[in-house]
PAPA-558801 format. One line per 4 residues: number of its first residue (from 1); for each residue x, y, z of C-alpha. Coordinates in steps of 0.5 Angstrom, whole numbers, plus 500, padded with zeros to 3 digits. Layout:
// residues N
NUM	X/Y/Z; ...
//
This chain:
// residues 127
1	567/076/790; 561/076/786; 560/077/779; 554/078/774
5	554/074/768; 554/077/761; 556/072/757; 552/065/760
9	556/059/761; 553/054/756; 548/049/759; 547/054/765
13	544/060/762; 539/061/768; 545/062/772; 545/070/772
17	551/071/778; 556/067/781; 561/067/787; 568/066/785
21	573/063/791; 580/062/791; 582/055/793; 589/056/792
25	593/060/786; 591/054/781; 584/052/783; 578/056/784
29	571/055/786; 565/058/782; 558/058/786; 552/059/783
33	544/058/785; 544/051/782; 551/049/780; 558/050/782
37	564/049/778; 571/047/780; 576/052/776; 583/052/774
41	588/058/772; 591/055/765; 597/060/766; 599/056/772
45	599/049/768; 601/051/761; 605/055/757; 602/055/750
49	595/058/752; 594/064/748; 588/067/745; 584/073/742
53	577/075/744; 572/077/739; 571/085/739; 564/084/740
57	565/079/747; 570/085/749; 565/090/749; 560/085/752
61	565/084/758; 567/091/758; 574/089/757; 580/094/755
65	587/095/756; 587/098/763; 582/094/766; 584/087/770
69	581/081/767; 582/074/770; 582/067/766; 580/061/768
73	577/054/765; 572/049/768; 575/042/771; 570/036/771
77	573/032/777; 574/024/776; 576/019/780; 582/018/780
81	583/026/780; 589/025/775; 583/023/770; 579/029/771
85	579/034/765; 580/041/763; 576/045/758; 581/049/755
89	576/051/749; 571/055/753; 574/059/758; 571/064/763
93	573/071/763; 572/075/769; 572/083/769; 575/084/776
97	574/092/776; 566/091/773; 565/085/777; 562/081/770
101	564/075/767; 562/070/761; 564/064/757; 567/065/751
105	568/060/745; 575/059/742; 572/055/736; 578/058/731
109	584/055/736; 586/048/737; 584/047/745; 581/041/747
113	574/041/751; 576/035/755; 584/035/756; 586/030/761
117	589/033/768; 595/028/768; 597/031/762; 599/037/766
121	601/035/773; 606/029/773; 605/024/778; 611/023/783
125	610/015/782; 611/015/775; 618/015/772
//
């Protein structure tokens, strides 16, 4: 599904449209003209992820109670995979009805920019 960018991803302000592809119910791929991102559904891996979006950002993203939205976070892939990091401080918000998206910055919350994947996925070989 293609989304028009109305709140740019920091550092990638030239990207005006992305295509979102589901890999599975946890991971997604976001494809732009010049950059691709691996994304993760935060609600599949942590119970304590909750935030409010400012009224201004809600207006730009055309969010309302009766419109479906989707929240995903950018993953930086590292080797080994469990050392990959998740940016919980700047989620991507997708308005599924209007097919627009944007990144919001959660500066008044205590979420990390680079929380390790291994914190949320337990290794079966560890006791």
